[in-house]
C-alpha positions in Angstrom: 0.0 0.0 0.0 1.5 3.3 -1.1 0.6 6.7 0.5 -0.1 9.3 -2.0 0.2 13.1 -1.4 -1.5 15.2 -4.1 -0.5 18.9 -4.2 -3.0 20.8 -6.3 -5.8 18.3 -5.6 -8.7 20.5 -6.8 -7.3 21.0 -10.2 -7.9 18.8 -13.3 -4.7 16.8 -12.7 -5.4 16.4 -9.0 -9.0 15.2 -9.6 -7.9 12.8 -12.3 -5.3 11.4 -10.0 -8.0 10.8 -7.3 -10.1 9.1 -10.0 -7.3 6.7 -10.8 -6.4 6.0 -7.2 -10.0 5.2 -6.4 -9.9 2.3 -8.9 -7.1 0.6 -6.8 -8.0 0.8 -3.1 -5.8 -2.2 -2.5 -2.7 -0.4 -3.8 -3.0 3.3 -2.8 -4.4 5.5 -0.1 -4.6 9.2 0.1 -2.2 10.6 2.7 -2.5 14.3 2.0 -4.3 16.8 -0.3 -3.7 20.4 -0.9 -5.5 23.3 -2.5 -5.1 27.1 -2.6 -8.4 28.7 -1.7 -11.2 26.3 -2.7 -12.1 24.9 0.7 -15.5 23.9 -0.4 -14.1 21.5 -3.0 -11.5 20.3 -0.5 -14.3 19.6 2.0 -15.9 17.3 -0.6 -12.5 15.5 -1.3 -11.9 15.1 2.4 -15.3 13.4 2.9 -14.7 11.2 -0.1 -11.0 10.2 0.4 -10.3 10.8 4.1 -6.8 12.1 3.9 -4.7 12.3 7.0 -3.8 15.9 6.1 -5.5 18.7 4.2 -3.5 21.8 3.3 -5.0 25.1 2.3 -2.4 27.6 1.3 -4.7 30.4 2.1 -5.0 30.8 5.9 -8.6 32.0 5.8 -9.6 29.1 3.7 -7.9 26.7 6.1 -10.0 28.1 8.9 -13.2 27.7 7.0 -12.3 24.1 6.1 -11.5 23.3 9.7 -14.8 24.7 10.9 -16.7 22.7 8.3 -14.8 19.5 8.7 -16.0 16.9 11.1 -13.4 14.2 10.6 -9.9 13.1 11.8 -8.3 15.0 8.9 -5.7 17.5 10.2 -5.9 20.9 8.5 -2.7 22.8 7.8 -2.2 26.2 6.2 0.6 28.1 4.4 3.2 27.3 1.7 5.6 25.8 4.2 3.1 23.0 4.8 3.4 21.9 1.2 7.1 21.2 1.4 6.6 19.5 4.8 4.0 17.1 3.5 5.9 16.5 0.2 8.9 15.4 2.2 6.9 13.7 5.0 8.3 10.2 5.9 4.8 8.7 5.3 4.5 10.2 1.8 5.6 7.5 -0.7 4.5 9.2 -4.0 3.9 12.9 -4.6 1.7 14.2 -7.4 3.2 17.6 -8.0 0.2 19.4 -9.7 0.4 22.9 -8.4 0.4 25.3 -11.3 3.4 27.7 -11.8 6.3 28.7 -9.6 4.2 28.1 -6.5 4.8 24.3 -6.9 8.6 24.5 -7.2 9.7 24.5 -3.5 7.5 21.5 -2.6 8.7 19.5 -5.6 12.3 20.2 -4.6 11.6 19.1 -1.1 10.2 15.8 -2.3 13.3 15.3 -4.5 15.6 15.9 -1.6 13.7 13.4 0.5 14.0 10.7 -2.2 10.3 10.4 -3.1 8.7 9.2 -6.3 7.6 12.5 -7.9 4.8 12.3 -10.5 5.6 15.6 -12.1 2.8 17.7 -13.6 4.3 21.0 -12.5 6.6 21.7 -15.4 7.7 25.0 -14.0 9.8 23.2 -11.4 12.1 22.1 -14.2 11.8 25.3 -16.3 12.8 27.5 -13.3 15.2 25.2 -11.5 16.0 22.3 -13.7 19.7 21.9 -12.8 18.9 22.1 -9.1 16.0 19.7 -9.2 17.8 17.1 -11.3 20.8 17.3 -9.1 18.6 16.7 -6.0 17.0 13.7 -7.8 20.4 12.2 -8.6 21.8 12.7 -5.1 18.8 11.3 -3.2 17.8 8.5 -5.5 14.3 10.0 -6.0 12.2 9.0 -9.0 11.0 11.7 -11.3 8.3 10.4 -13.6 6.6 12.9 -16.0 2.9 13.3 -16.1 2.6 15.6 -19.1 1.2 13.3 -21.8 4.1 14.1 -24.2 6.9 13.5 -21.7 5.2 10.4 -20.4 5.1 9.1 -24.0 8.9 9.7 -24.4 9.6 8.2 -21.0 7.6 5.1 -22.0 9.3 4.9 -25.4 12.8 5.0 -23.8 12.2 2.2 -21.3 14.2 0.0 -23.6 17.2 2.3 -23.4 18.5 5.4 -25.1 21.3 3.9 -27.2 21.1 5.3 -30.7 18.6 8.0 -29.7 18.7 10.7 -32.3 16.0 13.1 -31.3 12.6 13.3 -29.7 9.5 15.0 -31.2 6.8 16.4 -29.0 3.3 16.5 -30.4 1.1 19.6 -30.0 -2.6 19.8 -30.6 -2.4 23.3 -32.0 -5.0 24.5 -29.5 -8.2 26.3 -30.4 -6.6 28.6 -32.9 -4.9 26.1 -35.3 -5.1 27.6 -38.8 -6.5 30.9 -37.6 -4.8 33.8 -39.4 -2.5 36.0 -37.3 -4.7 39.0 -38.1 -7.7 37.4 -36.4 -5.9 36.5 -33.2 -5.8 40.1 -32.0 -9.4 40.0 -31.0 -9.4 36.6 -29.2 -11.2 36.6 -25.9 -10.1 34.7 -22.7 -13.1 32.3 -23.1 -12.2 31.5 -26.7 -8.6 30.9 -25.7 -9.7 28.5 -22.9 -11.9 26.4 -25.2 -9.4 23.7 -25.9 -10.7 21.1 -28.5 -9.2 18.0 -26.9 -8.3 18.5 -23.3 -10.1 19.8 -20.2 -7.7 22.0 -18.3 -7.4 25.0 -16.0 -7.6 28.5 -17.5 -3.9 29.3 -17.2 -2.7 26.2 -18.9 -5.5 26.5 -21.5 -4.2 29.9 -22.5 -0.6 28.5 -22.6 -1.9 25.8 -25.0 -3.6 28.5 -27.2 -0.3 30.5 -27.4 1.8 27.3 -27.7 3.8 28.5 -24.7 2.8 25.3 -23.0 4.6 23.4 -25.7 7.6 25.7 -25.4 7.8 25.0 -21.6 7.5 21.3 -22.5 10.6 21.6 -24.8 12.5 23.1 -21.9 11.2 20.4 -19.5 12.3 17.7 -22.0 15.8 19.1 -22.1 16.2 18.4 -18.4 14.2 15.2 -18.2 16.0 13.5 -21.1 19.3 15.3 -21.2 18.9 16.5 -24.8 20.0 19.8 -26.4 17.5 22.1 -28.1 18.7 20.8 -31.5 17.4 17.3 -30.6 13.9 18.3 -29.5 11.3 18.9 -32.2 7.6 19.9 -32.1 5.0 18.8 -34.5 1.3 19.8 -34.5 -1.0 16.8 -34.4 -4.6 18.1 -33.9 -6.1 14.7 -33.0 -3.9 14.3 -29.9 -3.7 10.5 -30.4 0.0 10.1 -30.8 1.6 11.7 -27.7 5.2 12.0 -29.0 7.9 10.2 -30.9 11.5 9.0 -30.3 13.8 8.8 -33.3 16.8 6.5 -33.4 19.9 6.4 -35.6 18.8 3.2 -37.4 15.7 4.8 -38.8 13.4 3.4 -36.1 10.7 5.7 -34.6 8.9 4.7 -31.5 5.7 6.4 -30.3 3.0 6.0 -27.7 -0.7 6.3 -28.7 -3.9 6.6 -26.7 -7.0 8.6 -26.2 -6.5 12.2 -25.0 -7.1 11.6 -21.3 -4.5 12.5 -18.6 -5.5 9.5 -16.6 -3.3 7.3 -18.8 -0.1 9.2 -18.0 -1.1 9.5 -14.3 -1.8 5.8 -14.1 1.6 5.0 -15.6 3.4 7.3 -13.2 1.7 5.5 -10.3 2.2 2.0 -11.5 5.6 2.2 -13.2 7.2 -0.2 -14.1 4.0 -2.1 -14.1 0.6 -1.0 -15.6 -2.9 -1.1 -14.3 -6.4 0.1 -15.2 -6.6 3.8 -15.6 -10.3 4.0 -16.4 -9.5 5.2 -19.9 -11.1 3.4 -22.8 -9.2 1.6 -25.5 -8.2 3.4 -28.7 -9.8 2.2 -31.9 -7.9 3.6 -34.9 -10.5 2.2 -37.3 -12.8 5.0 -35.9 -10.3 7.7 -36.7 -10.6 9.0 -40.2 -7.1 10.5 -40.3 -4.1 11.5 -38.2 -2.6 14.8 -39.3 0.8 16.4 -38.7 2.0 19.9 -39.5 5.0 22.0 -38.6 4.3 24.7 -36.0 3.7 28.3 -37.3 6.3 30.3 -35.4 4.9 33.6 -36.7 1.4 33.1 -35.3 2.7 31.3 -32.2 5.9 33.1 -31.4 5.9 32.0 -27.7 7.2 28.6 -28.9 10.1 30.4 -30.7 10.8 32.4 -27.5 11.0 29.2 -25.5 13.7 27.8 -27.8 15.5 31.1 -27.5 15.4 30.9 -23.7 16.7 27.3 -23.8 19.6 28.3 -26.0 20.4 31.2 -23.7 20.5 28.9 -20.7 21.0 29.8 -17.1 18.1 32.0 -15.8 16.5 32.8 -19.2 13.9 30.0 -19.0 12.9 31.0 -15.5 12.5 34.6 -16.7 10.3 33.4 -19.6 8.0 31.3 -17.3 7.6 34.1 -14.7 6.8 36.7 -17.3 4.3 34.3 -18.9 2.4 33.8 -15.6 2.1 37.6 -15.3 1.1 38.1 -19.0 -1.5 35.3 -19.0 -3.1 36.6 -15.8 -3.3 40.1 -17.4 -4.9 38.6 -20.5 -7.4 36.6 -18.5 -8.4 39.8 -16.7 -8.8 41.6 -20.0 -5.9 44.0 -19.4 -4.0 43.0 -22.5 -4.8 41.4 -25.8 -3.9 37.8 -26.9 -1.1 38.8 -29.2 0.4 41.1 -26.5 1.3 38.0 -24.4 4.3 37.1 -26.6 5.3 40.8 -26.9 5.5 41.1 -23.2 7.6 37.9 -22.9 10.0 39.1 -25.5 10.5 42.5 -23.9 11.0 40.9 -20.5 13.6 38.5 -21.8 15.4 41.5 -23.3 15.2 43.5 -20.1 16.3 40.9 -17.5 19.9 39.9 -17.4 20.8 36.2 -17.9 22.5 35.0 -14.7 23.6 31.7 -13.1 21.1 30.1 -10.7 22.9 28.0 -8.0 20.4 28.0 -5.2 16.6 28.1 -4.7 17.0 31.6 -3.4 18.7 32.6 -6.7 15.8 31.1 -8.6 13.2 32.9 -6.5 15.1 36.2 -6.8 15.1 35.9 -10.6 11.5 34.9 -10.6 10.4 37.9 -8.6 12.5 40.3 -10.6 11.1 38.9 -13.9 7.6 39.3 -12.6 8.2 42.9 -11.6 9.6 43.7 -15.0 6.7 42.0 -16.8 4.2 44.0 -14.7 6.0 47.3 -15.5 5.8 46.4 -19.2 2.1 45.7 -18.9 1.5 48.9 -17.1 3.3 50.8 -19.8 1.3 49.0 -22.5 -2.0 49.8 -20.8 -1.1 53.5 -20.1 
C-alpha cells in the first residue's frame, strides 16, 4: 500500500489522480491533499477520500475548512506545509500538480527526500532544472513525468537510449490552429480557454492556445532526457492521439498512442514499471478518419520560438520566460492586454532581464520575482 500526497488536488490533474487512485484501493491510499483557496471542494474531497492531512495555502480558507470538517483529517495552512508534506516520511508518492512557480519548493523538497515524484508541475524544471535534477540524482528520488508528451517519451525510452537521435513532442495546436494571425488580435479569454481536446485550467489552456505550453515542455524535455534544443522537435498533431515520438539512428521511430485523457499518464506514473487500469477506454484507430501532422507556425505562435531562444540562452532565461508568462497570462485573463500582446511582453521581459547563473533556490526565486516585476512594468506601460 502506497501513501499518495496530491498537491493541487482540486485542479484537473489532481482530480484525475484521485479518480485513478480510487480504482485501486488495495494499492493506494490518500495521505495528504492540498489546494489554494477552494475549501468547499476540498471539503468534498476530504469526505470522499479521508486524507490524514489537508493543506489550504490560504490561511482564511484553512480556517473555513477546519470549521466545516467533522473528521480526523488534520488541516494545515501556508506554503511551508506543502514542502513539509511533500517530504513527509509517510509520503511515498507525490503528485506535483500545483500550477506555476508556487509548486517549485515542494517539488524540490520531495526530490531531496527521495520520493517518487509524479511531475505535472513543469515550472519546477523550467525554473530550477539543474537544481531539481541534481537533487534527484543525489537522493535517489524517482522523477516520472505526467505531461502526456513526456510520459510518452519516458515510456518509449524504457528499452534504453542507445542510438537515440531526437525526440519530437506533439502539440494539438490548441483552439486557434489555422486561424490567421490578423484574427488572433481580438481573441477573448473564453475563446482561448476552449481547448478542442483537453479539459484543463484556464492558465494552462491559454498556454496551449499560445503554444507557450509546448515551449515550456521543450525546456522540460531538455532536463528530463538530457537533450539539447537541437534534438527536441515539435509537430502539430490536432487529434492528440500520438503523444510523442522517439527517433533512433537506425531509422526506427517509437511512439505512444492513446485517447487524449490524462489518466493514462497518471496511471503509468503511479504503477511504473507495471501497468494497471486507468479508467480510460481503448483506442480504436478504425474509428479515426485520419491523423494529421503539421510544422508549427512560429509567426502566429511566437511563444514557442521564445522558449527555444530561452533554452539556447540557458541559465536564468527559461525562468524569466516562465515568470513573465504567468504575469502576462493573468493580465490577458483579466482583460488587461490582448492575446497577441502576451508574446510581446515575454520578448520584452527577456530583453530587459539579465541572464545569470542560478545556483540555489534563493537565486531562482530572486530571478522569478525580478522577472515578474519587469513584466508588470511592461504591462502597465502597455496599458497606459
